[in-house]
VEXMITI-747086 format. One record per residue: residue in one letter; y, x, z of N, C-alpha, C in turn. Coordinates in steps of 0.2 Angstrom, whole numbers, padded with zeros to 4 digits, always signed. Each point is the difference from the previous one (the first is absolute). Last residue first. Layout:
BEGIN
AYXZYXZYXZ
...
This chain:
BEGIN
L-0078-0180-0034+0004-0005-0004-0003-0007-0001
E-0011+0019+0011+0004-0002+0004+0006-0005-0004
T-0018+0011-0011-0003-0005+0005+0006-0004+0003
H+0006+0017-0014-0001-0007-0004-0003-0004+0005
I+0004+0020+0008+0007-0002-0001-0002-0007-0004
K-0018+0015+0006+0003-0004+0006+0005-0003-0003
T-0009+0010-0017-0005-0005+0001+0003-0003+0007
G+0010+0019-0007+0001-0005-0004-0004-0006+0001
E-0004+0019+0012+0007-0002+0001+0002-0005-0004
E-0019+0011-0004-0002-0003+0006+0007-0003+0001
K+0000+0013-0019-0004-0006-0001+0000-0004+0007
Q+0010+0021+0002+0004-0005-0004-0004-0006-0001
E-0013+0017+0009+0005-0002+0005+0005-0006-0003
A-0016+0011-0014-0003-0004+0005+0004-0004+0005
S+0009+0017-0015-0002-0006-0003-0003-0005+0004
L+0003+0021+0009+0006-0003-0001+0000-0007-0003
I-0019+0014+0001+0003-0003+0007+0005-0004+0000
K-0006+0012-0020-0006-0006+0002+0003-0003+0006
A+0011+0019-0006+0002-0006-0005-0004-0006+0002
E-0005+0020+0010+0005-0002+0004+0002-0006-0004
Q-0017+0013-0009-0002-0004+0007+0006-0004+0002
E+0004+0013-0019-0005-0006-0002+0000-0003+0006
T+0021+0014+0003-0007+0001-0002-0003-0006-0002
L+0026+0002-0003-0005-0002+0005-0006+0003-0003
P+0024+0009-0002-0005-0003-0004-0004-0001+0007
A+0023+0003+0009-0005+0004-0004-0004-0005-0003
K+0016-0008+0016+0004+0003-0006-0005+0005-0004
D-0007-0013+0019+0004-0006-0004+0004+0005-0004
L-0013+0012+0014-0004-0005-0003+0003-0004-0005
G+0008+0017+0017+0001+0000-0008-0004-0004-0003
K+0000+0001+0023+0006-0002-0002+0000+0002-0007
K-0019+0005+0009+0001-0006+0001+0006-0003-0002
V-0004+0023+0000-0005-0003-0006+0001-0007+0002
W+0009+0013+0015+0004+0000-0007-0004-0004-0005
N-0008+0000+0023+0007-0004-0001+0002+0002-0007
L-0019+0012+0005+0000-0008-0001+0005-0003+0000
I+0002+0022+0005-0002-0001-0008-0002-0007-0001
I+0005+0006+0022+0006+0001-0004-0001-0002-0006
E-0018+0001+0015+0004-0007+0000+0007+0000-0004
Y-0015+0020+0001-0003-0007-0004+0003-0006+0000
G+0008+0019+0014+0001+0002-0007-0003-0006-0005
L-0003+0000+0023+0006-0002-0001+0002+0001-0008
Q-0021+0007+0008+0000-0008+0000+0007-0002-0001
A-0004+0023+0002-0002-0002-0006+0000-0008-0001
A+0007+0011+0021+0004+0000-0006-0002-0002-0007
A-0014-0002+0020+0006-0005+0000+0005+0002-0006
F-0018+0016+0002-0003-0007-0002+0005-0005+0000
A+0006+0020+0008-0001+0000-0007-0002-0006-0003
T+0001+0003+0024+0006+0001-0003+0001-0001-0008
N-0021+0001+0014+0003-0006-0001+0006+0000-0003
E-0020+0015+0003+0005+0001-0005+0004-0008-0001
T-0017+0010+0017-0002-0007-0005+0005+0000-0006
H+0003+0016+0018-0007+0002-0004-0002-0005-0004
D+0026+0002+0006-0005+0001+0002-0007+0001-0003
D+0025+0010-0005-0003-0007-0001-0006+0001+0005
F+0015+0018-0005+0002-0004+0006-0004-0007+0000
A+0000+0014-0019-0002+0005+0005+0000-0004+0007
P+0008-0010-0021-0008+0000+0002-0001+0004+0005
S+0022-0013-0005-0001+0006+0000-0008+0002+0003
V+0020-0018-0013-0007+0000+0002-0002+0007+0001
E+0022-0008-0006-0002+0003+0006-0006-0001+0002
V+0009-0016-0019+0002+0005+0001-0004+0002+0008
I+0003-0018-0022-0004+0001+0005+0000+0007+0002
D+0016-0016-0018-0004+0008+0001-0003-0004+0008
A+0013-0011-0025-0003+0000+0007-0004+0007+0002
G+0016-0018-0019-0003+0007+0001-0002-0001+0008
V+0010-0019-0011+0000+0005-0006-0003+0006+0001
I+0001-0026+0011-0001+0006+0001-0001+0006-0007
N+0009-0026+0007+0000+0004-0005+0000+0008+0001
L-0010-0023+0015+0005+0004-0001-0001+0005-0006
K-0014-0016+0008+0004-0004-0003+0006+0005-0002
D-0019+0004+0014-0002+0001-0007+0005-0004-0004
M-0002+0006+0025+0005+0002-0004-0002+0000-0008
G-0016-0006+0018+0006-0004+0000+0006+0000-0005
R-0019+0016+0004-0001-0007-0004+0005-0004-0001
I+0003+0017+0015+0001+0003-0006-0003-0006-0005
I-0001-0004+0022+0007+0001-0001-0001+0002-0008
R-0020-0003+0010+0004-0006+0000+0007+0000-0003
N-0013+0020+0004-0002-0004-0005+0003-0006-0002
M+0005+0011+0020+0003+0004-0006-0003-0004-0006
E-0009-0006+0020+0007-0002+0001+0003+0003-0007
R-0022+0006+0005+0001-0007-0002+0007-0004-0001
M-0004+0024+0009+0000-0001-0009-0001-0008-0001
T+0015+0006+0022-0007+0001-0003-0001-0001-0007
W+0022+0010+0014-0003-0005-0003-0008+0000+0000
G+0013+0016+0018+0001-0002-0007-0003-0006-0003
G+0003+0015+0022+0002-0007+0000+0001-0003-0008
P+0000+0028+0007-0004-0006+0003+0003-0006-0001
E+0003+0021-0017+0004-0004+0006-0004-0005+0002
P-0002+0024-0015-0003-0005+0002+0005-0003+0006
A+0002+0018-0021+0004-0002+0006-0003-0007+0003
G-0013+0011-0018+0005+0006+0003+0004-0002+0005
T-0024-0010-0007+0007+0000-0002+0004+0005+0004
G-0025-0014+0002+0002+0007-0004+0006-0001-0004
P-0009-0017+0015+0002+0006+0004+0003+0006-0005
A-0004-0028-0001+0002+0006-0004+0002+0006+0003
I-0008-0019+0013-0002-0002-0007+0001+0007-0005
S+0007+0001+0022-0006-0001+0001-0003-0002-0007
P+0023+0004+0001-0004+0006+0000-0007-0001+0001
D+0015-0019-0010-0001+0002+0006-0005+0007-0001
L+0015-0007-0020-0005-0003+0003-0001+0003+0007
V+0017+0008-0014+0002-0006+0002-0005-0004+0003
D-0002+0020-0010+0001+0001+0007+0003-0006+0003
I-0003+0006-0024-0007-0003+0004+0000+0000+0008
D+0020-0003-0020-0003+0005+0006-0005-0002+0002
I+0011-0010-0022-0005-0002+0006-0001+0007+0003
S+0018-0013-0019-0002+0007+0003-0003-0001+0007
L+0010-0014-0024-0005+0000+0006-0002+0007+0002
Y+0022-0011-0017-0005+0006+0001-0004+0000+0007
V+0013-0018-0019-0002+0002+0007-0005+0006+0001
P+0020-0018-0017-0006+0005+0001+0000+0004+0006
R+0009-0026-0003+0001+0007+0001-0005+0005-0001
E-0003-0023+0002+0002+0002-0006+0002+0007+0000
T-0006-0015+0019-0006+0001-0004+0001+0002-0008
G+0011+0006+0027+0000-0005-0005-0006+0000-0004
V+0008+0011+0020+0001+0004-0006+0000-0005-0006
R-0001-0007+0024+0006+0006-0001+0001+0003-0008
E-0015-0019+0006+0007-0002+0002+0005+0006-0002
I-0024+0005+0000+0003-0005-0006+0007-0002+0000
I-0009+0011+0020+0000+0005-0006+0002-0004-0006
R-0004-0014+0018+0006+0006+0002+0002+0004-0007
D-0020-0014+0001+0006-0004-0002+0006+0005+0001
V-0020+0011+0007+0000-0002-0008+0006-0004-0002
I-0005+0002+0023+0002+0007-0002+0001-0001-0008
G-0008-0019+0011+0007+0002+0001+0002+0006-0002
Q-0022-0004-0002+0004-0004-0005+0006+0000+0001
P-0014+0010+0015+0001+0004-0006+0003-0004-0005
G+0007-0003+0026-0006-0002-0004+0001+0005-0007
I+0016-0005+0019+0001-0004-0006-0007-0001-0005
D+0003+0012+0022+0003-0006+0001+0001-0004-0006
D-0012+0022+0002-0003-0005+0005+0004-0007+0001
I+0006+0018-0016-0005-0005-0001-0004-0003+0004
D+0018+0014+0005+0002-0006-0003-0004-0004-0003
E-0003+0023+0008-0002-0006+0005+0004-0007-0002
T+0002+0022-0013-0007-0002+0002-0001-0007+0003
T+0024+0002-0011-0005+0004+0004-0006-0002+0000
L+0021-0001-0018-0005-0004+0003-0005+0005+0005
R+0028+0001-0014-0007+0002+0004-0005-0006+0003
L+0018+0007-0023-0001-0005+0006-0006+0003+0004
F+0018+0014-0017-0007-0002+0002+0002-0005+0006
G+0017+0013-0012-0001-0006-0003-0007-0003+0003
Q+0013+0020+0004-0004+0000-0005-0003-0006-0003
E+0013+0001+0020+0005+0002-0005-0004+0002-0006
D-0012-0004+0018+0005-0006-0001+0003+0001-0007
D-0011+0018+0011-0004-0004-0004+0003-0007-0002
R+0011+0015+0014+0000+0002-0007-0005-0003-0004
I+0002-0007+0022+0007-0002-0003-0001+0004-0008
Y-0018+0004+0015-0001-0008-0003+0008+0000-0003
D-0002+0021+0009-0005-0001-0005+0000-0007-0003
A+0014+0005+0019+0002+0003-0006-0005-0002-0005
W+0001-0009+0024-0002-0002-0005+0002+0002-0007
D-0003+0013+0024+0003-0005-0003-0003-0002-0006
D-0005+0020+0013-0001-0004+0004+0005-0007-0001
G-0016+0018-0017+0006+0001+0006+0000-0004+0005
T-0014-0006-0022+0001+0006+0002+0007-0001+0006
I-0022-0016-0003+0004+0003-0004+0005+0005+0003
R-0027-0012+0001+0007+0001+0003+0004+0003-0005
T-0019-0017-0008+0001+0006+0002+0007+0002+0005
R-0012-0020-0013-0001+0000+0006+0002+0007+0003
L+0000-0018-0024+0002+0005+0004-0001+0000+0007
G-0007-0016-0020-0004+0005+0004+0003+0005+0004
A+0012-0007-0022-0004-0004+0004-0006+0002+0003
H+0026+0002-0014-0005+0004+0003-0006-0006+0003
I+0019-0002-0022-0002-0002+0007-0005+0004+0001
S+0022-0006-0019-0006+0004+0002-0002-0002+0007
S+0019-0006-0015-0006-0005+0000-0006+0005+0002
D+0024+0006-0002+0000-0006+0005-0006-0003-0001
N+0005+0021-0011+0004+0000+0006-0002-0006+0005
L-0014+0011-0021+0004-0006+0001+0003+0001+0007
V-0009+0023-0011-0003-0005+0004+0006-0005+0001
L+0003+0020-0012-0006-0001-0003-0003-0007+0004
G+0020+0016+0001+0001-0006-0003-0006-0004-0002
E+0003+0021+0014+0000+0001-0008+0001-0007-0004
N-0001+0003+0024+0006+0004-0002+0000+0000-0008
G-0018-0011+0010+0007-0004+0000+0005+0003-0002
A-0020+0012+0002-0001-0004-0007+0007-0005+0000
Q-0003+0015+0019+0001+0005-0006+0001-0006-0006
W-0008-0009+0020+0007+0002+0000+0003+0003-0005
F-0022-0005+0001+0004-0005-0001+0007+0001+0000
M-0015+0016+0006+0000+0001-0008+0004-0007-0001
S-0006+0011+0022+0006-0002-0002+0002+0000-0008
G-0020+0005+0014+0003-0004+0004+0007-0002-0002
H-0016+0016-0010-0004-0007-0001+0004-0005+0005
T+0014+0020-0013-0005-0002+0006-0003-0006+0000
F+0021+0017-0011-0006-0004-0003-0007+0000+0005
E+0021+0011+0005+0003-0006-0001-0006-0006-0002
T-0001+0025+0002-0001-0004+0006+0001-0007-0001
Q+0005+0017-0017-0007-0004-0001-0001-0003+0007
K+0021+0011-0003-0001-0006-0004-0006-0003+0000
S+0004+0011+0022+0002+0003-0007+0000-0006-0004
S+0000+0010+0027+0000-0006-0004+0000+0003-0007
W+0001+0003+0030-0002+0004-0006-0002-0006-0006
V+0005-0005+0022+0005+0002-0003-0001+0003-0007
S-0015-0019+0014+0001+0006-0002+0007+0002-0004
P-0015-0021+0008+0003+0004+0003-0001+0007-0001
Y+0001-0025-0015-0004+0006+0001+0003+0006+0004
S+0014-0017-0008-0004-0003+0005-0006+0004+0001
S+0014+0004-0018+0002+0004+0006-0003-0004+0006
P-0004-0008-0022-0003+0006+0001+0002+0004+0006
H+0001-0026-0002+0004+0004-0002-0004+0007+0001
L-0014-0022-0002+0003+0004+0004+0004+0004-0004
T-0015-0018-0004+0007+0000-0004+0003+0005+0005
D-0022-0006+0004+0001+0003-0005+0005+0000-0005
L-0011-0010+0022+0007-0004-0004-0001+0004-0008
H-0022-0004+0015+0005+0004+0001+0007-0003-0006
A-0024-0008+0002+0002-0001+0008+0007+0004-0001
D-0008-0013-0021+0000+0006+0002+0002+0000+0008
F+0002-0013-0026-0004+0000+0005-0002+0006+0004
H+0018-0011-0018-0003+0005+0002-0003-0001+0006
V+0013-0008-0023-0004-0003+0006-0004+0005+0003
V+0023+0000-0018-0005+0004+0003-0004-0004+0007
A+0017-0005-0025-0002-0001+0007-0006+0004+0002
V+0015+0010-0021-0006-0006+0003+0002+0000+0007
P+0016+0009-0021-0003+0001+0005-0006-0006+0002
Q+0005+0007-0026+0005-0004+0006-0005+0003+0007
G-0009+0004-0023+0008+0001-0001+0004-0004+0006
Y-0025+0004-0005+0004-0009-0001+0006+0002+0001
A-0012+0021+0000-0005-0005-0005+0004-0007+0000
K+0009+0017+0014+0001+0002-0008-0004-0006-0004
N-0001-0002+0023+0007-0001-0002+0001+0001-0007
M-0021+0005+0009+0001-0007+0001+0007-0002-0003
A-0006+0022+0005-0004-0001-0006+0002-0009-0001
R+0009+0010+0020+0003+0004-0007-0004-0004-0005
L-0010-0005+0020+0006-0003-0002+0004+0001-0005
A-0020+0013+0005-0001-0006-0002+0006-0004-0002
P+0003+0020+0011-0001+0001-0007-0002-0007-0003
L+0003-0001+0023+0006+0001-0003+0000+0002-0008
A-0019-0004+0015+0003-0006-0002+0006+0002-0003
I-0014+0016+0010-0002-0002-0007+0005-0006-0002
S-0003+0008+0022+0007+0003-0004-0001-0001-0007
H-0016-0005+0018+0003-0005-0003+0006+0002-0004
D-0023+0014-0001+0004-0003+0007+0005-0006-0004
G-0024+0004-0011+0007+0003+0001+0002-0002+0006
G-0008-0017-0015+0001+0006+0003-0005+0004+0004
L+0001-0019-0022-0002+0003+0006+0001+0007+0002
I+0010-0023-0016+0000+0008+0002-0003+0001+0006
L+0002-0018-0022-0003-0001+0008+0000+0009+0002
L+0014-0014-0022-0003+0006+0004-0002-0001+0007
K+0005-0015-0025+0000+0000+0008-0003+0007+0002
P+0012-0003-0024-0006-0002+0003+0001+0000+0008
V+0017-0008-0020-0002+0005+0005-0006-0001+0003
K+0006-0017-0015+0000+0006-0004-0001+0006+0004
L+0003-0025+0003-0007+0003+0001+0000+0006-0003
D+0017-0016-0002-0001+0001+0007-0005+0004+0001
E+0005-0005-0024+0003+0004+0004+0000+0002+0007
R-0019-0005-0018+0004-0003+0004+0005+0004+0004
D-0015+0010-0014+0002-0005-0004+0005-0005+0004
S-0015+0017+0010+0007+0002+0000+0004-0005-0006
T-0024+0002+0012+0004-0007-0002+0007+0002-0001
T-0014+0018+0007-0003-0003-0007+0003-0006-0002
Q+0017+0017+0013-0006-0004+0001-0004-0003-0005
R+0015+0023+0001+0000-0007-0001-0007-0004+0001
K+0016+0024+0009-0005-0003-0004-0001-0007-0002
A+0015+0013+0016+0002-0001-0006-0005-0002-0006
S-0006+0006+0024+0005-0008-0001+0003+0000-0007
L-0010+0020+0005-0005-0005+0000+0002-0007-0001
E+0015+0020+0001-0005-0001-0006-0004-0005+0000
E+0012+0004+0019+0004-0003-0005-0003-0002-0006
L-0011+0011+0019+0000-0008+0000+0004-0003-0005
A-0002+0023-0001-0006-0002-0001+0001-0008+0001
E+0019+0014+0005-0002-0001-0007-0007-0003-0002
T+0006+0002+0022+0005-0004-0003-0001-0002-0006
M-0013+0016+0013-0001-0005+0001+0004-0006-0004
Q+0004+0023-0001-0005-0002-0004-0003-0008+0000
R+0019+0010+0012+0002-0001-0007-0007-0001-0004
L-0002+0003+0023+0004-0006-0001+0002-0001-0007
A-0011+0021+0007-0004-0006+0000+0003-0007-0001
L+0014+0020+0001-0005-0001-0006-0005-0006-0001
D+0012+0004+0019+0005-0001-0004-0004+0001-0006
N-0013+0005+0018+0002-0006+0000+0005-0003-0005
D-0018+0020+0002+0007+0000-0002+0002-0007+0000
F-0023+0008+0002+0004+0004+0004+0008+0000+0000
P-0020-0013-0011-0001+0000+0008+0007+0005+0003
N-0002-0015-0024+0001+0006+0002-0001+0000+0008
V-0011-0019-0017+0005+0002+0004+0000+0006+0004
P-0012-0016-0020-0001+0007+0003+0007+0003+0003
V-0009-0027-0003+0006+0006-0002-0002+0006+0004
D-0021-0017-0006+0006+0002+0004+0005+0004-0003
G-0017-0022-0011+0000+0008+0004+0005+0001+0004
C-0003-0021-0011+0003+0004-0003+0000+0007+0002
D-0015-0024+0001+0001+0005+0003+0004+0006-0004
L+0002-0026-0008-0003+0006+0000+0002+0004+0006
V-0001-0025-0012+0001+0003+0005-0003+0006+0000
K+0008-0022-0014-0004+0006-0002+0002+0004+0007
A+0001-0027-0001+0004+0006+0000-0005+0006-0002
W-0006-0024+0001+0003+0001-0006+0003+0008+0000
S-0020-0006+0016+0004-0005-0003+0005+0003-0006
M-0017+0010+0016-0004-0003-0005+0005-0005-0003
Y+0005+0012+0018-0003+0006-0003-0003-0004-0008
P+0009-0012+0020+0005+0003-0005-0002+0006-0004
N-0011-0024+0009-0002+0007-0001+0006+0003-0002
L+0002-0025+0011-0001+0005-0004-0002+0007+0001
G+0007-0019+0016-0004-0003-0005+0000+0003-0008
S+0010+0005+0024+0004-0001-0007-0003-0003-0006
Y-0011+0003+0021+0006-0002+0003+0004-0001-0006
T-0022+0010-0002+0000-0007+0002+0007-0003+0003
S-0006+0021-0018+0004-0002+0007-0001-0008+0000
F-0016+0020-0015+0004-0006+0000+0003-0002+0008
G-0013+0020-0010+0007+0000+0003+0004-0007+0000
R-0022+0011-0008-0001-0002+0006+0008+0000+0004
S-0004+0010-0021-0005-0005-0001+0000-0005+0007
P+0013+0021+0000+0002-0006-0005-0003-0005-0001
L-0002+0014+0023-0003-0001-0007+0003-0004-0004
H+0005+0012+0023+0003-0006-0004-0002+0002-0007
R-0006+0014+0017-0004-0007+0002+0002-0005-0005
N+0009+0022+0002-0006+0000-0005-0003-0006+0001
S+0021+0008+0010+0000-0005-0004-0006-0001-0004
A+0004+0019+0015-0001-0007+0004+0000-0006-0004
A+0004+0021-0009-0008+0001+0001+0000-0008+0004
R+0021+0004-0007-0003-0001-0005-0007-0001+0002
I+0016+0007+0015+0000-0008-0002-0004-0002-0005
A+0001+0023+0006-0003-0004+0006-0001-0007-0003
R+0012+0014-0013-0007+0003-0001-0003-0005+0005
P+0022+0001+0002-0002-0004-0008-0007+0000+0000
G+0010+0012+0019+0000-0008+0000-0003-0002-0006
F+0005+0023+0005-0007-0001-0001-0001-0010+0001
R+0021+0012+0004-0001+0000-0006-0008-0001-0002
A+0009-0001+0023+0000-0006-0005-0001+0002-0007
G-0009+0017+0019+0005-0004-0002-0001-0006-0005
V-0020+0017+0004+0007+0001+0002+0005-0004-0003
T-0025+0004-0002+0003-0007+0001+0006+0001+0002
S-0016+0018-0001+0001-0003-0008+0003-0007+0000
S-0004+0014+0020+0005+0002-0004+0001-0003-0007
R-0016-0007+0016+0007-0002+0002+0005+0005-0004
I-0023+0002-0005+0002-0007-0001+0007+0000+0003
L-0008+0020+0002+0000-0001-0007+0002-0007+0000
R-0006+0007+0021+0007+0003-0002+0002-0001-0008
L-0021-0008+0008+0005-0004+0004+0007+0002-0003
V-0019+0013-0007+0000-0006-0004+0006-0004+0004
R-0005+0020+0010+0002+0001-0005+0001-0006-0005
V-0012-0001+0020+0007+0000+0002+0005+0002-0007
L-0023-0003-0001+0003-0006+0002+0007+0002+0001
I-0014+0018-0004+0001-0004-0005+0004-0006+0000
E-0006+0014+0019+0005+0003-0004+0003-0004-0006
V-0010-0008+0024-0004+0001-0006+0006+0002-0006
S+0004-0006+0023-0002+0007-0001-0003+0002-0006
L+0017-0016+0014-0004-0002-0005-0001+0007-0004
F+0014-0003+0019-0008-0001+0002-0005+0000-0006
S+0025+0004+0000-0003+0006+0000-0009-0002+0002
P+0019-0015-0014-0002+0001+0007-0006+0005+0000
T+0019+0001-0018-0006-0005+0001-0003+0003+0005
N+0027+0000-0001-0006+0003-0003-0006-0003+0001
G+0027-0008-0002-0004+0001+0004-0007+0003-0003
G+0016-0017-0011+0001+0005+0002-0006+0002+0005
R+0002-0014-0024+0000-0001+0007+0000+0008+0004
K+0011-0007-0025-0005+0003+0004-0001-0001+0007
G+0020-0010-0012-0007-0001-0002-0006+0002+0005
P+0026-0001+0002-0001+0000-0007-0007-0001-0003
R+0016-0010+0021-0006+0005-0002-0002+0000-0007
Y+0023-0005+0006-0004-0001+0006-0006+0005-0002
S+0017-0005-0017+0004+0002+0006-0004+0001+0007
V-0003+0001-0030-0001-0002+0006+0003+0001+0007
A+0000+0007-0026+0005-0003+0003-0002-0005+0006
T-0016+0012-0015+0005+0004+0004+0006-0003+0001
D-0020-0009-0011+0001-0002+0008+0005+0005+0003
F-0013-0011-0026+0006+0004+0003+0000-0003+0007
P-0013-0007-0021-0003+0003+0005+0005+0005+0003
V-0003-0023-0015+0006+0005+0000-0001+0003+0007
G-0014-0017-0019+0001+0003+0006+0005+0005+0000
I-0004-0024-0013+0000+0007-0001+0003+0002+0006
V-0008-0023-0015-0001+0004+0008+0001+0007-0001
G+0007-0022-0017-0003+0006+0001+0001+0003+0007
I+0002-0022-0018+0000+0001+0006-0003+0008+0001
D+0003-0009-0021+0005-0006+0003+0000+0003+0009
F-0004+0016-0023-0004-0003+0005+0006-0006+0004
R-0005+0022-0023+0004-0007+0003-0004-0003+0005
E+0002+0025-0012-0005-0004+0003+0005-0006+0003
Y+0008+0020-0012-0001-0006-0003-0004-0006+0002
P+0004+0024+0009+0007-0004+0000-0001-0007-0004
E-0015+0017+0015-0002-0004-0006+0006-0005-0001
V+0000+0015+0017-0001+0005-0006-0003-0004-0006
L+0006-0011+0021+0006+0004-0001-0002+0005-0006
C-0016-0016+0008+0005-0003-0003+0005+0006-0004
R-0026+0001+0005+0005+0005+0002+0007-0004-0003
K-0021-0016+0006+0004+0004-0005+0005+0004+0004
H-0024-0015+0006+0004+0005+0002+0004+0002-0006
P-0011-0025+0008+0000+0006-0005+0005+0004+0002
L-0010-0014+0022+0005+0001-0007-0001+0004-0005
H-0009-0003+0023-0004+0002-0006+0004-0002-0005
G+0010-0002+0021-0004-0005-0002-0004+0001-0006
F+0015+0019+0002+0002-0005+0004-0005-0007-0002
T-0011+0024-0003+0006-0004-0003+0001-0006+0004
S-0019+0020-0001+0004-0004+0004+0006-0001-0003
I-0024+0002-0012+0006+0005+0002+0005-0004+0004
G-0027-0008+0001+0007+0001-0004+0005+0004+0002
S-0016-0015+0017-0001+0006-0007+0006-0001-0003
Y-0003-0014+0020-0001+0008+0001+0000+0004-0004
G+0000-0025-0004+0006+0003+0005+0000+0007+0001
W-0013-0007-0022+0000-0002+0008+0005+0003+0002
F+0000-0006-0026+0000+0005+0006-0002-0004+0006
F-0002+0000-0029+0001-0005+0006+0000+0006+0005
D-0007+0000-0025+0007-0001+0001+0001-0003+0007
W-0023+0006-0011+0004+0004+0004+0007+0000+0002
K-0015-0016-0014-0005+0005+0004+0004+0003+0006
Q+0012-0012-0017-0004-0004+0003-0004+0004+0005
R+0010+0012-0015+0006-0003+0004-0003-0004+0005
A-0013+0009-0017+0001+0005+0004+0005-0003+0006
E-0004-0013-0020-0007+0000+0006+0002+0005+0006
E+0016-0002-0017+0001-0006+0003-0006+0001+0006
E+0002+0017-0016+0005+0001+0005+0000-0007+0005
V-0015+0000-0019-0002+0004+0005+0005+0001+0006
A+0005-0015-0017-0005-0002+0003-0003+0005+0005
D+0017+0006-0015+0002-0005+0005-0005-0002+0004
L-0006+0013-0018+0003+0003+0005+0002-0003+0005
I-0008-0011-0019-0005+0002+0005+0002+0006+0006
P+0014-0011-0016-0002-0005+0005-0005+0003+0004
E+0009+0014-0018+0004-0001+0006-0001-0006+0005
Q-0009+0009-0023-0005+0002+0006+0005-0002+0007
D+0009+0002-0022-0002-0007+0000-0005-0001+0006
S+0010+0020-0008+0005-0004+0004-0004-0007+0002
F-0011+0025-0005+0000-0007-0003+0005-0003+0005
G-0008+0024-0001+0007-0002-0001+0001-0008-0002
L-0020+0015+0006+0001-0002-0006+0008-0002-0003
A-0007+0007+0023-0001+0005-0005+0001-0001-0007
L+0002-0018+0016+0006+0005+0001-0001+0006-0005
S-0016-0016+0001+0006-0003-0004+0005+0005+0001
A-0020+0005+0013-0001-0001-0008+0006-0001-0004
L+0000-0003+0024+0000+0007-0003-0001+0002-0007
A-0002-0023+0008+0006+0001+0001+0001+0009-0002
Q-0021-0010+0000+0003-0002-0005+0007+0002+0000
T-0013+0005+0018-0002+0004-0006+0005-0002-0006
L+0003-0012+0020+0002+0007+0001-0001+0005-0006
C-0009-0023+0003+0007+0000-0003+0003+0008+0001
L-0023-0003+0005+0002-0001-0007+0007-0001-0002
V-0007+0004+0023-0001+0006-0004+0001-0001-0007
S+0003-0018+0015+0005+0005+0000-0001+0006-0003
L-0015-0018-0001+0005-0001-0003+0005+0005+0000
A-0020+0002+0012+0000+0002-0006+0006-0002-0005
K+0001-0005+0023+0000+0008+0000-0002+0001-0008
M+0000-0023+0007+0007+0003+0000+0000+0007-0001
C-alpha cells in the first residue's frame, strides 16, 4: 500500500506539473486512498462540531444549501436569575497558587448560557455519524437523505440587547431564507433550524424568522418549568424601559403581541414553578395568549404517551410548530447546569419518549436553551442531555422527510424489501 501511495502521488504531481487532464483518475485514486486512511473520527478527536457534522459558516456562505442546520446563539444577557459565574472565592485552604489560578480560570471561562452551544457541541462528540443509527426509529439521521450541517454561531453583541435582538433576528431570517437541497419540492423548501442557546429569549427572534419564512404564525410546543408568557410588569421593579420587555421569561408574551404565535394551538409541558402575586393573574394572561398547560406531575397520571397525545390533540399534525425546550424541564438532579432550576422535573428517559412520540408533528424549527455550563456538575450531565435531545429532534425531521425526499440506496433497498415482504403476506392471505 505504501509503494502504491508513493507511485500514485508521484504520478499525480507529475500530471499537475505537465497539466495533463487525462491524469484525473490518478488524482481521484490518491484522494480516495487518503479518505480511506484518514477520513474518520474517534469521539474525542476532531474539531468540536455538533455530532462531528461538517462545519460551514452558513451566514457568510449565502449560497450554501442544507436541509437541517445546527446554529448556535451564544446570548445570555436577558436572564432574570443567575447569569453564569459561580459566586464565592476559591477556598483559602488551597495553598497551591497555580491550582487556585487554574480553578479561577475554569470558572471565569464558563460564564453563562452563552457558553451553552459550545458545551452542547462538546457533549455531542460521542454522536459519531458512523455510529448514529437509532434502534428506536430504524435509521441513521446523518447517513440518510438530509444534508445536515453545523452552521456555527451567530456573533451576538454582548453589550446591547436591542442590537443583539436585531442581530439574532436577521441571522435566523437569513438562514431560514436559504433553500434545502430538496427544494424542487414545495413542502421542503425551507431548511430546518436546530438552535442551540443561549438563554430562552432567543425564541423571539426564532419565531420572527419562522413567521417570515412561512408567512403565518406558528403553534408553539414549549417544554419548561416556567411559563415564559409573563408580562414584563411581573418582574418586581418600577424601573423599566423598552429593553426590559425583552427577557427570557416574557419572550412568548412579546411574540404573541407581534402575532407570531397561534392563539388557540400552543401548549406548555413540564410546568412546576411558582407564579406572581397572590392570585392567578399569570395564568389568566397565559390563557389569553392561547396556551394549554401541562404540569410536571401530569405525567404521573397519564404517562409519557399521555403527554404526547395531549400535545398532538392540541397542535395537530398539519400546523407549523416551533418546538422550544428549556433544559430546566428536566429535574436538577439530571440537569443542574441551568439558570433557574426547579426541583421535581422530568427524567431524560421520559423526555426521550415524548420527543420521539412527536414525530408526526410538523415541526418547522426548534431550540434547546438555558444550558449554563458554569452550574453543570463535573460529569457535564446537562450538556449531555441537551445533545441527546438535539439528536432526537434531528432524527424526527429526517424520519418525517423520508416520504418526501429522495431515498438513499440503502433506504431504497430496505423499502423494497419491506414492500416485497408485505406483497408476499397479502398474496398468502388471498
